[in-house]
C-alpha positions in Angstrom: -9.0 13.8 -20.1 -7.7 10.6 -18.4 -8.0 9.8 -14.8 -4.6 10.4 -13.0 -5.2 7.7 -10.4 -5.8 5.1 -13.2 -2.5 6.1 -14.9 -0.7 5.8 -11.6 -2.3 2.4 -10.9 -1.3 1.2 -14.3 2.4 2.2 -13.7 2.4 0.5 -10.3 1.2 -2.8 -11.8 3.6 -2.6 -14.7 6.5 -2.2 -12.2 5.3 -5.2 -10.3 5.3 -7.2 -13.5 8.8 -6.0 -14.3 10.1 -7.0 -10.8 8.5 -10.4 -11.0 10.0 -11.0 -14.5 13.4 -10.2 -13.0 12.8 -12.9 -10.4 12.2 -10.5 -7.5 9.8 -11.3 -4.6 6.8 -8.9 -4.9 3.7 -8.0 -2.9 0.8 -5.8 -3.7 -1.0 -3.7 -1.1 -4.4 -2.4 -1.9 -6.6 0.0 0.0 -9.8 -2.0 0.4 -11.8 0.3 2.7 -11.6 3.8 4.2 -13.4 5.5 7.1 -13.5 9.2 7.7 -10.9 11.4 6.0 -8.4 9.2 4.3 -5.4 10.4 2.1 -5.9 7.7 -0.6 -9.2 6.2 -1.9 -10.1 2.5 -2.0 -8.3 0.8 -4.9 -5.1 2.7 -4.4 -2.1 0.4 -4.6 1.6 0.0 -3.6 3.9 -2.7 -4.7 7.0 -3.6 -2.8 9.9 -6.0 -3.3 11.6 -8.4 -0.9 14.4 -5.8 -0.5 12.0 -3.0 0.4 11.9 -1.1 -2.9 8.4 0.2 -3.7 6.2 2.2 -6.0 2.7 3.6 -5.5 1.0 4.8 -2.3 -1.7 3.6 0.0 -1.7 6.5 2.5 0.1 9.5 1.0 3.2 8.6 3.0 1.6 8.2 6.5 2.0 4.5 6.9 4.0 3.3 3.8 7.0 2.2 5.9 4.8 -0.1 8.0 3.0 -1.5 4.9 6.4 -2.2 3.2 7.6 -4.1 6.2 4.4 -6.2 6.3 4.7 -6.7 2.5 8.2 -8.2 3.0 6.7 -10.7 5.5 3.9 -11.6 3.1 6.5 -12.2 0.3 8.5 -14.5 2.6 5.6 -16.5 4.0 3.1 -16.3 1.2 0.3 -15.7 3.7 -1.8 -12.6 2.8 -2.6 -10.0 5.4 -5.4 -7.5 6.1 -4.0 -4.4 7.9 -5.9 -1.6 9.5 -4.4 1.8 10.4 -6.1 4.8 12.0 -6.0 7.2 14.9 -8.2 9.6 16.7 -8.1 13.2 15.5 -6.2 14.2 18.6 -3.4 11.7 17.9 -3.4 12.1 14.1 -0.5 14.5 13.7 1.6 12.7 16.3 1.6 9.3 14.5 1.7 10.7 10.9 -1.9 9.9 9.8 -2.7 13.6 9.6 -6.1 13.0 8.1 -7.5 11.4 11.3 -9.2 8.7 9.2 -8.8 5.0 9.0 -7.7 2.7 6.2 -7.8 -1.0 5.6 -5.2 -2.6 3.4 -5.0 -6.1 1.9 -1.5 -7.3 1.2 -0.8 -10.3 -1.0 2.2 -11.9 -2.7 2.4 -11.6 -6.5 3.0 -15.0 -8.1 
């Protein structure tokens, strides 16, 4: 039986390649570290275009919007970013990170 995360990652990277071949600006965001309870494991990826289209997931939906906005800036400037998101358990539901954990994400432009 194949690993569903590996198949998803393959699809995400294929879409990034298709967008680049079409001349689109593309960034890839990768979960590089997690603490506590996190919705997606290290290695999970999301790719986004300069217009905000995206595939994949780095947080199960909790912070994707913020990561996509950061990705657009990385596409524009070419400067990679390291992002960290997390909240206390008391604030978790309020801000959308229902797991209460922390995630660190590295975002880089695809050349």
